[in-house]
PDBQT receptor file of N, H, CA, C and O in Angstrom, charges set to zero:
ATOM      1  N   MET A   1     -78.274  17.798  19.459  1.00  0.00    +0.000 N 
ATOM      2  CA  MET A   1     -76.856  17.386  18.722  1.00  0.00    +0.000 C 
ATOM      3  C   MET A   1     -76.699  15.797  19.587  1.00  0.00    +0.000 C 
ATOM      4  O   MET A   1     -76.590  14.769  18.919  1.00  0.00    +0.000 OA
ATOM      5  N   SER A   2     -76.705  15.747  21.335  1.00  0.00    +0.000 N 
ATOM      6  H   SER A   2     -76.793  16.583  21.877  1.00  0.00    +0.000 HD
ATOM      7  CA  SER A   2     -76.214  14.760  21.517  1.00  0.00    +0.000 C 
ATOM      8  C   SER A   2     -77.291  13.729  21.308  1.00  0.00    +0.000 C 
ATOM      9  O   SER A   2     -76.997  12.534  21.252  1.00  0.00    +0.000 OA
ATOM     10  N   VAL A   3     -78.458  14.132  21.197  1.00  0.00    +0.000 N 
ATOM     11  H   VAL A   3     -78.697  15.103  21.243  1.00  0.00    +0.000 HD
ATOM     12  CA  VAL A   3     -79.485  13.316  20.934  1.00  0.00    +0.000 C 
ATOM     13  C   VAL A   3     -79.428  12.621  19.698  1.00  0.00    +0.000 C 
ATOM     14  O   VAL A   3     -79.935  11.502  19.627  1.00  0.00    +0.000 OA
ATOM     15  N   ASN A   4     -78.899  13.117  18.754  1.00  0.00    +0.000 N 
ATOM     16  H   ASN A   4     -78.487  14.027  18.811  1.00  0.00    +0.000 HD
ATOM     17  CA  ASN A   4     -78.927  12.368  17.287  1.00  0.00    +0.000 C 
ATOM     18  C   ASN A   4     -77.553  11.780  17.312  1.00  0.00    +0.000 C 
ATOM     19  O   ASN A   4     -77.376  10.938  16.432  1.00  0.00    +0.000 OA
ATOM     20  N   LEU A   5     -76.512  12.017  18.116  1.00  0.00    +0.000 N 
ATOM     21  H   LEU A   5     -76.655  12.702  18.831  1.00  0.00    +0.000 HD
ATOM     22  CA  LEU A   5     -75.154  11.571  17.959  1.00  0.00    +0.000 C 
ATOM     23  C   LEU A   5     -75.873   9.888  18.853  1.00  0.00    +0.000 C 
ATOM     24  O   LEU A   5     -75.696   8.760  18.391  1.00  0.00    +0.000 OA
ATOM     25  N   TYR A   6     -76.434  10.112  19.791  1.00  0.00    +0.000 N 
ATOM     26  H   TYR A   6     -76.578  11.028  20.166  1.00  0.00    +0.000 HD
ATOM     27  CA  TYR A   6     -76.898   8.939  20.231  1.00  0.00    +0.000 C 
ATOM     28  C   TYR A   6     -77.883   8.055  19.921  1.00  0.00    +0.000 C 
ATOM     29  O   TYR A   6     -77.859   7.020  20.587  1.00  0.00    +0.000 OA
ATOM     30  N   HIS A   7     -78.849   8.170  19.006  1.00  0.00    +0.000 N 
ATOM     31  H   HIS A   7     -78.868   9.011  18.465  1.00  0.00    +0.000 HD
ATOM     32  CA  HIS A   7     -79.306   7.653  17.912  1.00  0.00    +0.000 C 
ATOM     33  C   HIS A   7     -78.663   7.107  16.964  1.00  0.00    +0.000 C 
ATOM     34  O   HIS A   7     -79.014   5.978  16.623  1.00  0.00    +0.000 OA
ATOM     35  N   ILE A   8     -77.459   7.812  16.227  1.00  0.00    +0.000 N 
ATOM     36  H   ILE A   8     -77.174   8.730  16.505  1.00  0.00    +0.000 HD
ATOM     37  CA  ILE A   8     -77.068   7.486  15.413  1.00  0.00    +0.000 C 
ATOM     38  C   ILE A   8     -76.024   6.132  15.947  1.00  0.00    +0.000 C 
ATOM     39  O   ILE A   8     -75.913   5.117  15.258  1.00  0.00    +0.000 OA
ATOM     40  N   SER A   9     -75.370   6.296  17.149  1.00  0.00    +0.000 N 
ATOM     41  H   SER A   9     -75.461   7.120  17.709  1.00  0.00    +0.000 HD
ATOM     42  CA  SER A   9     -74.731   5.061  17.815  1.00  0.00    +0.000 C 
ATOM     43  C   SER A   9     -75.754   4.186  18.106  1.00  0.00    +0.000 C 
ATOM     44  O   SER A   9     -75.270   3.056  18.052  1.00  0.00    +0.000 OA
ATOM     45  N   ARG A  10     -76.842   4.138  18.367  1.00  0.00    +0.000 N 
ATOM     46  H   ARG A  10     -77.236   5.056  18.411  1.00  0.00    +0.000 HD
ATOM     47  CA  ARG A  10     -77.462   3.133  18.729  1.00  0.00    +0.000 C 
ATOM     48  C   ARG A  10     -77.762   2.523  17.470  1.00  0.00    +0.000 C 
ATOM     49  O   ARG A  10     -77.573   1.308  17.532  1.00  0.00    +0.000 OA
ATOM     50  N   SER A  11     -78.092   2.848  16.538  1.00  0.00    +0.000 N 
ATOM     51  H   SER A  11     -78.245   3.835  16.487  1.00  0.00    +0.000 HD
ATOM     52  CA  SER A  11     -78.718   2.288  15.231  1.00  0.00    +0.000 C 
ATOM     53  C   SER A  11     -77.449   1.874  14.391  1.00  0.00    +0.000 C 
ATOM     54  O   SER A  11     -77.751   1.210  13.400  1.00  0.00    +0.000 OA
ATOM     55  N   ALA A  12     -76.239   2.084  14.534  1.00  0.00    +0.000 N 
ATOM     56  H   ALA A  12     -75.993   2.624  15.339  1.00  0.00    +0.000 HD
ATOM     57  CA  ALA A  12     -75.148   1.278  14.129  1.00  0.00    +0.000 C 
ATOM     58  C   ALA A  12     -74.595   0.400  14.848  1.00  0.00    +0.000 C 
ATOM     59  O   ALA A  12     -73.946  -0.495  14.306  1.00  0.00    +0.000 OA
ATOM     60  N   GLN A  13     -74.726   0.463  16.172  1.00  0.00    +0.000 N 
ATOM     61  H   GLN A  13     -75.254   1.190  16.612  1.00  0.00    +0.000 HD
ATOM     62  CA  GLN A  13     -74.406  -0.640  17.096  1.00  0.00    +0.000 C 
ATOM     63  C   GLN A  13     -74.462  -2.087  16.524  1.00  0.00    +0.000 C 
ATOM     64  O   GLN A  13     -73.418  -2.679  16.250  1.00  0.00    +0.000 OA
ATOM     65  N   PRO A  14     -75.854  -2.729  16.322  1.00  0.00    +0.000 N 
ATOM     66  CA  PRO A  14     -75.989  -3.912  15.681  1.00  0.00    +0.000 C 
ATOM     67  C   PRO A  14     -75.537  -4.270  14.555  1.00  0.00    +0.000 C 
ATOM     68  O   PRO A  14     -75.220  -5.408  14.205  1.00  0.00    +0.000 OA
ATOM     69  N   LYS A  15     -75.485  -3.007  13.784  1.00  0.00    +0.000 N 
ATOM     70  H   LYS A  15     -75.742  -2.083  14.068  1.00  0.00    +0.000 HD
ATOM     71  CA  LYS A  15     -74.443  -3.448  12.476  1.00  0.00    +0.000 C 
ATOM     72  C   LYS A  15     -73.167  -3.651  12.771  1.00  0.00    +0.000 C 
ATOM     73  O   LYS A  15     -72.712  -4.598  12.130  1.00  0.00    +0.000 OA
ATOM     74  N   SER A  16     -72.496  -3.205  13.397  1.00  0.00    +0.000 N 
ATOM     75  H   SER A  16     -72.866  -2.436  13.918  1.00  0.00    +0.000 HD
ATOM     76  CA  SER A  16     -70.903  -3.416  13.989  1.00  0.00    +0.000 C 
ATOM     77  C   SER A  16     -71.074  -4.221  14.431  1.00  0.00    +0.000 C 
ATOM     78  O   SER A  16     -70.697  -5.067  13.621  1.00  0.00    +0.000 OA
ATOM     79  N   ARG A  17     -71.557  -4.892  15.577  1.00  0.00    +0.000 N 
ATOM     80  H   ARG A  17     -71.864  -4.204  16.235  1.00  0.00    +0.000 HD
ATOM     81  CA  ARG A  17     -72.112  -6.185  16.108  1.00  0.00    +0.000 C 
ATOM     82  C   ARG A  17     -71.899  -7.477  15.069  1.00  0.00    +0.000 C 
ATOM     83  O   ARG A  17     -71.167  -8.454  15.227  1.00  0.00    +0.000 OA
ATOM     84  N   LEU A  18     -72.706  -7.182  14.052  1.00  0.00    +0.000 N 
ATOM     85  H   LEU A  18     -73.300  -6.388  13.923  1.00  0.00    +0.000 HD
ATOM     86  CA  LEU A  18     -72.819  -8.211  12.894  1.00  0.00    +0.000 C 
ATOM     87  C   LEU A  18     -71.567  -8.179  12.381  1.00  0.00    +0.000 C 
ATOM     88  O   LEU A  18     -70.838  -9.171  12.369  1.00  0.00    +0.000 OA
ATOM     89  N   PHE A  19     -71.268  -7.149  11.967  1.00  0.00    +0.000 N 
ATOM     90  H   PHE A  19     -71.860  -6.343  11.976  1.00  0.00    +0.000 HD
ATOM     91  CA  PHE A  19     -69.807  -6.739  11.251  1.00  0.00    +0.000 C 
ATOM     92  C   PHE A  19     -68.787  -7.794  11.898  1.00  0.00    +0.000 C 
ATOM     93  O   PHE A  19     -68.264  -8.722  11.281  1.00  0.00    +0.000 OA
ATOM     94  N   THR A  20     -68.575  -7.448  13.402  1.00  0.00    +0.000 N 
ATOM     95  H   THR A  20     -68.999  -6.694  13.903  1.00  0.00    +0.000 HD
ATOM     96  CA  THR A  20     -67.724  -8.031  13.955  1.00  0.00    +0.000 C 
ATOM     97  C   THR A  20     -67.998  -9.609  13.901  1.00  0.00    +0.000 C 
ATOM     98  O   THR A  20     -67.114 -10.404  13.581  1.00  0.00    +0.000 OA
ATOM     99  N   PHE A  21     -69.042  -9.914  14.173  1.00  0.00    +0.000 N 
ATOM    100  H   PHE A  21     -69.760  -9.268  14.432  1.00  0.00    +0.000 HD
ATOM    101  CA  PHE A  21     -69.497 -11.679  14.143  1.00  0.00    +0.000 C 
ATOM    102  C   PHE A  21     -68.989 -11.976  12.878  1.00  0.00    +0.000 C 
ATOM    103  O   PHE A  21     -68.105 -12.827  12.984  1.00  0.00    +0.000 OA
ATOM    104  N   ARG A  22     -69.220 -11.556  11.484  1.00  0.00    +0.000 N 
ATOM    105  H   ARG A  22     -69.937 -10.865  11.398  1.00  0.00    +0.000 HD
ATOM    106  CA  ARG A  22     -69.079 -11.913  10.241  1.00  0.00    +0.000 C 
ATOM    107  C   ARG A  22     -67.051 -12.281  10.155  1.00  0.00    +0.000 C 
ATOM    108  O   ARG A  22     -66.369 -13.210   9.723  1.00  0.00    +0.000 OA
ATOM    109  N   ASN A  23     -66.800 -11.123  10.748  1.00  0.00    +0.000 N 
ATOM    110  H   ASN A  23     -67.354 -10.368  11.099  1.00  0.00    +0.000 HD
ATOM    111  CA  ASN A  23     -65.124 -10.972  10.607  1.00  0.00    +0.000 C 
ATOM    112  C   ASN A  23     -64.583 -12.311  11.467  1.00  0.00    +0.000 C 
ATOM    113  O   ASN A  23     -63.672 -13.017  11.034  1.00  0.00    +0.000 OA
ATOM    114  N   ILE A  24     -65.151 -12.524  12.528  1.00  0.00    +0.000 N 
ATOM    115  H   ILE A  24     -65.891 -11.951  12.879  1.00  0.00    +0.000 HD
ATOM    116  CA  ILE A  24     -64.895 -13.668  13.539  1.00  0.00    +0.000 C 
ATOM    117  C   ILE A  24     -65.040 -14.835  12.586  1.00  0.00    +0.000 C 
ATOM    118  O   ILE A  24     -64.198 -15.691  12.311  1.00  0.00    +0.000 OA
ATOM    119  N   ALA A  25     -66.359 -14.687  12.107  1.00  0.00    +0.000 N 
ATOM    120  H   ALA A  25     -67.042 -13.992  12.331  1.00  0.00    +0.000 HD
ATOM    121  CA  ALA A  25     -66.654 -16.311  11.300  1.00  0.00    +0.000 C 
ATOM    122  C   ALA A  25     -65.499 -16.486   9.766  1.00  0.00    +0.000 C 
ATOM    123  O   ALA A  25     -64.877 -17.461   9.344  1.00  0.00    +0.000 OA
ATOM    124  N   VAL A  26     -65.609 -15.049   9.263  1.00  0.00    +0.000 N 
ATOM    125  H   VAL A  26     -66.114 -14.257   9.606  1.00  0.00    +0.000 HD
ATOM    126  CA  VAL A  26     -64.192 -15.225   8.556  1.00  0.00    +0.000 C 
ATOM    127  C   VAL A  26     -63.048 -15.800   8.667  1.00  0.00    +0.000 C 
ATOM    128  O   VAL A  26     -62.477 -16.602   7.928  1.00  0.00    +0.000 OA
ATOM    129  N   MET A  27     -62.655 -15.171   9.975  1.00  0.00    +0.000 N 
ATOM    130  H   MET A  27     -63.119 -14.519  10.575  1.00  0.00    +0.000 HD
ATOM    131  CA  MET A  27     -61.231 -15.679  10.195  1.00  0.00    +0.000 C 
ATOM    132  C   MET A  27     -61.074 -16.750  10.706  1.00  0.00    +0.000 C 
ATOM    133  O   MET A  27     -60.130 -17.467  10.374  1.00  0.00    +0.000 OA
ATOM    134  N   SER A  28     -62.180 -17.196  11.859  1.00  0.00    +0.000 N 
ATOM    135  H   SER A  28     -62.947 -16.614  12.129  1.00  0.00    +0.000 HD
ATOM    136  CA  SER A  28     -61.935 -19.006  11.619  1.00  0.00    +0.000 C 
ATOM    137  C   SER A  28     -61.963 -19.983  10.701  1.00  0.00    +0.000 C 
ATOM    138  O   SER A  28     -61.438 -21.096  10.734  1.00  0.00    +0.000 OA
ATOM    139  N   TRP A  29     -62.744 -19.374   9.725  1.00  0.00    +0.000 N 
ATOM    140  H   TRP A  29     -63.170 -18.470   9.697  1.00  0.00    +0.000 HD
ATOM    141  CA  TRP A  29     -62.842 -20.088   8.202  1.00  0.00    +0.000 C 
ATOM    142  C   TRP A  29     -61.378 -20.153   7.878  1.00  0.00    +0.000 C 
ATOM    143  O   TRP A  29     -60.699 -21.178   7.933  1.00  0.00    +0.000 OA
ATOM    144  N   ASP A  30     -61.063 -19.258   7.620  1.00  0.00    +0.000 N 
ATOM    145  H   ASP A  30     -61.615 -18.425   7.575  1.00  0.00    +0.000 HD
ATOM    146  CA  ASP A  30     -59.358 -18.859   6.974  1.00  0.00    +0.000 C 
ATOM    147  C   ASP A  30     -58.509 -19.692   7.823  1.00  0.00    +0.000 C 
ATOM    148  O   ASP A  30     -57.561 -20.231   7.252  1.00  0.00    +0.000 OA
ATOM    149  N   MET A  31     -58.692 -19.949   9.340  1.00  0.00    +0.000 N 
ATOM    150  H   MET A  31     -59.462 -19.510   9.804  1.00  0.00    +0.000 HD
ATOM    151  CA  MET A  31     -57.708 -20.908  10.047  1.00  0.00    +0.000 C 
ATOM    152  C   MET A  31     -57.991 -22.555   9.699  1.00  0.00    +0.000 C 
ATOM    153  O   MET A  31     -57.204 -23.492   9.567  1.00  0.00    +0.000 OA
ATOM    154  N   LEU A  32     -59.250 -22.486   9.626  1.00  0.00    +0.000 N 
ATOM    155  H   LEU A  32     -59.889 -21.724   9.734  1.00  0.00    +0.000 HD
ATOM    156  CA  LEU A  32     -59.877 -24.088   9.431  1.00  0.00    +0.000 C 
ATOM    157  C   LEU A  32     -59.221 -24.368   8.172  1.00  0.00    +0.000 C 
ATOM    158  O   LEU A  32     -58.487 -25.350   8.056  1.00  0.00    +0.000 OA
ATOM    159  N   MET A  33     -59.468 -23.474   7.117  1.00  0.00    +0.000 N 
ATOM    160  H   MET A  33     -60.064 -22.676   7.211  1.00  0.00    +0.000 HD
ATOM    161  CA  MET A  33     -58.790 -23.750   5.471  1.00  0.00    +0.000 C 
ATOM    162  C   MET A  33     -57.464 -23.828   5.746  1.00  0.00    +0.000 C 
ATOM    163  O   MET A  33     -57.014 -24.881   5.293  1.00  0.00    +0.000 OA
ATOM    164  N   GLN A  34     -56.558 -23.098   6.351  1.00  0.00    +0.000 N 
ATOM    165  H   GLN A  34     -56.924 -22.243   6.719  1.00  0.00    +0.000 HD
ATOM    166  CA  GLN A  34     -55.203 -23.018   6.229  1.00  0.00    +0.000 C 
ATOM    167  C   GLN A  34     -54.784 -24.495   6.962  1.00  0.00    +0.000 C 
ATOM    168  O   GLN A  34     -53.997 -25.278   6.430  1.00  0.00    +0.000 OA
ATOM    169  N   GLN A  35     -55.420 -24.734   8.228  1.00  0.00    +0.000 N 
ATOM    170  H   GLN A  35     -56.059 -24.098   8.660  1.00  0.00    +0.000 HD
ATOM    171  CA  GLN A  35     -55.380 -26.229   8.646  1.00  0.00    +0.000 C 
ATOM    172  C   GLN A  35     -55.218 -27.358   8.071  1.00  0.00    +0.000 C 
ATOM    173  O   GLN A  35     -54.374 -28.220   8.314  1.00  0.00    +0.000 OA
ATOM    174  N   ASN A  36     -56.413 -27.340   6.949  1.00  0.00    +0.000 N 
ATOM    175  H   ASN A  36     -57.099 -26.639   6.752  1.00  0.00    +0.000 HD
ATOM    176  CA  ASN A  36     -56.747 -28.428   6.160  1.00  0.00    +0.000 C 
ATOM    177  C   ASN A  36     -55.502 -28.410   5.122  1.00  0.00    +0.000 C 
ATOM    178  O   ASN A  36     -54.709 -29.351   5.093  1.00  0.00    +0.000 OA
ATOM    179  N   LEU A  37     -55.400 -27.481   4.422  1.00  0.00    +0.000 N 
ATOM    180  H   LEU A  37     -56.045 -26.717   4.445  1.00  0.00    +0.000 HD
ATOM    181  CA  LEU A  37     -54.308 -26.972   3.666  1.00  0.00    +0.000 C 
ATOM    182  C   LEU A  37     -53.039 -27.748   3.807  1.00  0.00    +0.000 C 
ATOM    183  O   LEU A  37     -52.504 -28.494   2.987  1.00  0.00    +0.000 OA
ATOM    184  N   ALA A  38     -52.582 -27.345   5.291  1.00  0.00    +0.000 N 
ATOM    185  H   ALA A  38     -53.017 -26.739   5.957  1.00  0.00    +0.000 HD
ATOM    186  CA  ALA A  38     -51.562 -28.199   5.970  1.00  0.00    +0.000 C 
ATOM    187  C   ALA A  38     -51.556 -29.480   6.065  1.00  0.00    +0.000 C 
ATOM    188  O   ALA A  38     -50.487 -30.060   5.878  1.00  0.00    +0.000 OA
ATOM    189  N   LYS A  39     -52.655 -30.177   6.354  1.00  0.00    +0.000 N 
ATOM    190  H   LYS A  39     -53.524 -29.706   6.506  1.00  0.00    +0.000 HD
ATOM    191  CA  LYS A  39     -52.828 -31.394   6.459  1.00  0.00    +0.000 C 
ATOM    192  C   LYS A  39     -52.978 -32.035   4.960  1.00  0.00    +0.000 C 
ATOM    193  O   LYS A  39     -52.661 -33.189   4.669  1.00  0.00    +0.000 OA
ATOM    194  N   TYR A  40     -53.513 -31.076   4.081  1.00  0.00    +0.000 N 
ATOM    195  H   TYR A  40     -53.770 -30.139   4.317  1.00  0.00    +0.000 HD
ATOM    196  CA  TYR A  40     -53.675 -32.119   2.777  1.00  0.00    +0.000 C 
ATOM    197  C   TYR A  40     -52.037 -31.875   2.119  1.00  0.00    +0.000 C 
ATOM    198  O   TYR A  40     -51.641 -32.478   1.121  1.00  0.00    +0.000 OA
ATOM    199  N   LYS A  41     -51.383 -31.092   2.726  1.00  0.00    +0.000 N 
ATOM    200  H   LYS A  41     -51.704 -30.602   3.537  1.00  0.00    +0.000 HD
ATOM    201  CA  LYS A  41     -50.016 -31.065   2.095  1.00  0.00    +0.000 C 
ATOM    202  C   LYS A  41     -49.057 -31.996   2.509  1.00  0.00    +0.000 C 
ATOM    203  O   LYS A  41     -48.133 -32.420   1.816  1.00  0.00    +0.000 OA
ATOM    204  N   LEU A  42     -49.411 -32.411   4.108  1.00  0.00    +0.000 N 
ATOM    205  H   LEU A  42     -50.163 -32.066   4.671  1.00  0.00    +0.000 HD
ATOM    206  CA  LEU A  42     -48.619 -33.627   4.931  1.00  0.00    +0.000 C 
ATOM    207  C   LEU A  42     -48.755 -34.702   3.938  1.00  0.00    +0.000 C 
ATOM    208  O   LEU A  42     -47.824 -35.418   3.569  1.00  0.00    +0.000 OA
ATOM    209  N   VAL A  43     -50.179 -34.785   3.458  1.00  0.00    +0.000 N 
ATOM    210  H   VAL A  43     -50.936 -34.203   3.758  1.00  0.00    +0.000 HD
ATOM    211  CA  VAL A  43     -50.569 -36.072   3.088  1.00  0.00    +0.000 C 
ATOM    212  C   VAL A  43     -50.086 -35.950   1.578  1.00  0.00    +0.000 C 
ATOM    213  O   VAL A  43     -49.586 -37.012   1.208  1.00  0.00    +0.000 OA
ATOM    214  N   MET A  44     -50.089 -35.240   0.872  1.00  0.00    +0.000 N 
ATOM    215  H   MET A  44     -50.495 -34.377   1.173  1.00  0.00    +0.000 HD
ATOM    216  CA  MET A  44     -49.124 -35.293  -0.506  1.00  0.00    +0.000 C 
ATOM    217  C   MET A  44     -47.804 -35.557  -0.319  1.00  0.00    +0.000 C 
ATOM    218  O   MET A  44     -47.042 -35.610  -1.285  1.00  0.00    +0.000 OA
TER     219      MET A  44
């Protein structure tokens, strides 16, 4: 049982790491877009 859990956690780890990386990228992209929108509104 513990071996199965170990294998599951090991196989799930890279996916979750990739998922968190994608989340960080999306969050930083959203922040950039919000900053650009704020600058655009200031220009307008």
